[in-house]
N, C-alpha and C positions, 0 to 999 in steps of 0.2 A: 191312747186310751184303750185300744184293742178290744172294743166292744163292751167295755165295763161301764156303760152309761148309767145303769141303775146305781152302781156303787158310787159314782161321782155325784149324782144327785143326792144320794143319802148323806154323803160327806158334807156337801154344801149345806144341807138342812141342819146337820149337827153343828156345823161351824156358826151358822146364823144364831142358833140357840145359845151356844157357848159364848160367843163374842158380842152378841147383841147388835149384829150388823144385818143389812139387807142386801142380798145379791140381786142385781138387776139383769145381768146377762152372763151367760157361760160361753166362752170361746174354746174351741177344740182344734188343735193344730195337726190333725190327720190321724190315720189308722182308727178312724171313727167306727168303721164296720157297720154300715147301715144295711144289715142283713134282714130281709123280710121273711124269707122262707128257704127251703132246701135248695131251690134253684140258684138263689143268690149265693148261697154258701159255696157252691161249686165254682163260683167266679172270683173267690177270694184266694189270693196267692199265699197260702199257708200249707204246711204238710197236712195230709188228710186226717191224721190222728189228732190234730189240734183244731179241726173244724167243729166249732160249737155255735149254737144259735145265740148265746148270750141274751141280751135284754132289749135290743132295739125293736124287735118285732112287737113287743108289748105296746110301745108308743105309736108304732105304725098302725097297728090294728085298732087302737082306741081302748085297749084293755087298761092302759095306764096313760096318764097325761104328763107331758114334760112340765115340771114345776117352775122352770126358768126358761125364758127365751134363750135359744141355743143356736149359735152359728158355728159351722165347722167347714174345714177344708179336707181334701183327700190326702192320704199318705200313700204308702206302698203296700198296704194290706187292706184292701177295700173290696166291696161288691161293685166292681167296675161296671158291670152291666147296668146297675141301677143309677150310678152316678152319671153314666153316659146319657141316660134319658134326660138328666137335668144338667146337661153340659153348661148351659148359660146360668145356672143357679135355680133354686126353687125349694119348696118345702119338701123335705124328705119324709116328714111326719108333722102332725100339728105342733106348732111352736118350735120346730127344729128345722133350721134353714141351712141348706147347702150353698156355699158361696160360688159354686161352679168350678170348672177347671182353672179359671181365673176370674176374678170379679171384685166389685166394690159395691157396698151397700151403706146405708145410713141407719144408725140406731139412735133415734132422737136426732141430735145435731152432731153425733160422732161418726166420722167416716172410717169405715173398716174395709181394708183391701186384703186380698189373699191369693196365693198361688198353690194349687194342689199338685201332689206328686213329688217325685225326686228326679234329680238331673242325671241322665246318662247320655254322654256325648254322641254315642252311635245312633241314637234316635232323636236327638234334639232338633235337627233340621228336617225331619220327616213330617208328613202330615199325620193326622189322627186316623190311621187306616184300620185299627183293631175293631172287630165287632164280635159279639157273642154268637155262637159258642167259641170260647177261647181255647187255644192250644198252649203247649208248654212255653212257647215264646211270647205269644200275644197277651197271655195272662199277666206277664211282667211288663212288657212294653206299653200296655194300656195306661199305666200310671206314670210313665216317664214324661217329664216336662218337655213341652214343645216351644220352639222359637216363636211361633205365631202368638201363643198366649202371653209370653214374656213381652213381645213387642207391643201388644195391646196395653199392657200395664205400663210400659215405658212412655206411653202417650198421656198418662194421667198427669195433669198440671196442677190442679187444685190440691191444697195440702190434705194429706191423710193423717188421721190420729193414730191408727193402729194398722200394722200389716202382719199377716201370718204366712208362714211357709212351713212345710214339713221338714225338709232338710235345712241345715244351717247355712247362712251365707259363707262363702269361701273367705278365709282369713279372719273370721270373727273371733277366733281364740286369741288373737293378738291383743284384743281389747279387754280381756278378762284374765282371771287367774289360771292360765294354761298349765302352770306347774302342778297345781292342785288337781286339775283335770287328768293329767297323765299319771299322777300318782294313783288316782282312783280307777282309771281306765288305761292300763299300760299299753293295750293294743292300739291306742290312738297316737302314741308317741311319734312313730315314723311319719304319719300323715301331718301331724301338727308341725314337726320340724321341717318337713318338705313343703309346707303350705298347700297341701292337697286335700285337707279335710273340709268338706262343704261344697256348696253349689256356686259355680261361677255366675250363672244367670241371676241367682238370688243376690249375690254380691253387687252386681250391676244395678239391680233394682234398689237395693239399700242405698247405694251411692246417688241414685237419681231421685228417689222419692223422699229420703231422709225423714221418715215418720218419727214422732216422739217415742213410739213403742213398736218393737218388733218381737213377735213370739214364734218359737219353733219347737220341734219335738225330735223324733226320729232316733236319736243316739242314746236313749235310755239313761240320761243323767241330767241333773240340774246344773245349768251354767249361766250365770249372769255376766253381762259386759256392758260397757258404756262407750259409745262411738262418738267422737267429736268430729263433725264434718267441717274441716278447715279451721283456721285459727279463730275466726269469729263466727263460725257457722253454728247451726243448730246441733243438738245432741240427740242420739237415739239410745234409748234404754232397751237392751236386748235381754231376752230371757228364754232359755230352753228348759223344758220340764221333763221329768222322769216318767216312767210308765206307772200305770195305776196298780200299785201293790202296797201292802201295809209297810209303813216306815219309809216310804220313798217320797221324794218331793214332786208329786204329780199335780199339785194344785197350788195356785197363787192368787190371792185376792188383791186387786189393785183398784185404787180410787182415782177415777178420772173425772175432772169437772165437766159438767154438761148442763144444758138448759133444763128447766123444770120438767119438760116433757111435752107431749106424751112420748114415752120410750117405746117406740115401735120400729120394726124392721121395715125399711122402705127402699124403693129403687133410688139409685144415684143418677142424676141427670147426665153428668159428664161420662159416666161409664156406659150408659145406654147409647150415648152419641158415638163413643169409640166402638162399641159393639156394632152399631149400624154401619159405621164407616168401613169396618174391616170384614164384614160378613161376606162380601162379594169375592174375597180372596181366601176364604176358609179352606185350608188344605186338608184333604180327606183321603189321600192315598199315600203309598210308600214313596212317591216322588219327592225329591228334596225341595224344601221351601225356604227361600231366603229373601228377605227384604232389608234394605238399608234402614238404619235406625233413625234417619231424619224424620222430623216431626211432620205428620200429615195434618192438614187443616180440617178440624172437626167442627168449626163454628156453625156452619149451616146445619149440620146434623144436630148440634146442641140446641139450636133455636127450634128445630123441628120437634125434638124430644120434649123440650120445655112446653111447647104448645100442646102436645099430646097429654102430658102429665097434668097440666093445668085443667084440662077438660075431664080426665078420668081419675085423678089422684095418683099418688105414688106407691100405694100399697101393692105388694106382689100379688100375683094370681093365687087364688085359694088352693089349698092342698087337695090332691086327688089321688086315690089309690089306683094303682095300675097292675097290681098282682095280688093274689091271695096271700094272707098272712100265715105264718107258721101256726099250727095247731098242736099243742103238746098232747092232746087227747087222741090224735089221729096216729095210727101206726106209721112208722117211718117207711118210706118207699123210695125206689130209685126215681129221681126227678127226670123229666124229659129234658132234651137239649134246650138251653136257654137261647132265645132269639131276641132281637131288638124290638122294643115296644115304644110306640110314640106316646109320650107323656102329654096329656092335655095341658098341663102347665106350660110346657115348652112350646106347644103349638099356639097357645094364647099369647105367650110372650112374643113370639115371632110375628103374630098378627098385629100386636101392639106396635111393633117397630116396622111393620110392612116389609117383612123379610121372608124369604122362602125357607121351608124346612129342608135341611140338607143332611141330617144326621144318619139317614139310612139310604141315601141316594148314590148313584154312580156318577163318575166324572164325565166331562165332555168327550173324552176319548173312548168311552164305552167300557172302561175297566171296572169290573165289579168290586166295590169297596169291601164287600164281605169276604173276598177271596182269601186274604191272609189268614182268616180263622180256620181254614182247612189246609193250610200249607205249613210246612215245618218252620219253626221260628229260628232265629239266629242262635247258634250255639253259645252257651254261656262263656263269658270271658272272665278275666281276673277280677272284674268288678262285681260279678255275680256270686260272691262267696258268702258264707254265713258270717254274721256278726257275732263274735264271741261274747259271752256274758257270764255272770257269776253262777248261774244255775241253768238247768235244762230249760231253754227258752223257746217258746213256740214261734218266735219271730225271727226270720232271716232278714234283717233290716238293711242289708247291702245290695239287695236285688234291684 
């Protein structure tokens, strides 16, 4: 989406009027760019000349209201400082819900799961050590997928209806018209032929979760595929969409049967139980983190969560502003260094689950988790190259 939220909402409104349909929910598969102000803009990994406020700040400030319930995941061009405040998920603005770095919610009776970021093996087994202010290395690694978050999603047992990832599952091109894909995107040919295009952790999640629908983005092209899980198993309809430009396939309307309503975003009991189970081993340093993929028992946590939600209801904590909004009438200034802010939504969420707040703490060995933000990052490797495109593109989508 690359920050073009207003254009997407306008397109949906035009579609409703032209086709006589009603849109109930908007799903966004990353590069959402929830930029509230100039500070957030400095935390987005794009070249300085492409740093623009776009339109999210209007919805954050209340100047505009999101006309459709919106759920999004993170990609590799985000205001990572803001999304880290909402690591477990929460309202990024009224009616706009961030699913978290990994998460599951319900919309009515539809279960929606997602994984933010892109996969880079050199950071996959590390903890979430990055904190604002970011340097040249951590502004990239902050959105790299971690084993810990994938492992939590691997513990989801109840069926999901929809799953979202930013990058494509590894090997997904084998289930669609890959010949057409490489005719349109010649620079994908080598990776398609070598079966290196996509994310291996996303592929494992696809094989484990087997949702009816899987949506992705990242590679700036529309690509459908159908995966048959075993000879008599379920099928997954995969769809990747293009970026938000005129004449590009950046939007798809899909009709999914659901209960009459109410159609509201609510917490998912199983996901809260998994979150509660895993929070004690939340890795927050550069130290490698590895756990076997065997299933941990979450039944006691599930019953505990069910009792809690029966008492308070399953609606998420209300939206709270934690930073001033961009003001187009105010002269531009050099923003101060961005530091971590405790979001009251996250604090309330952790209180609900009787968990400690760890997002800005130090580990038991006394290592300052903010330390990497002032250290030199890893040098870029062959994976940190720019993604070619048809025109001068502000997005380096291979970082």
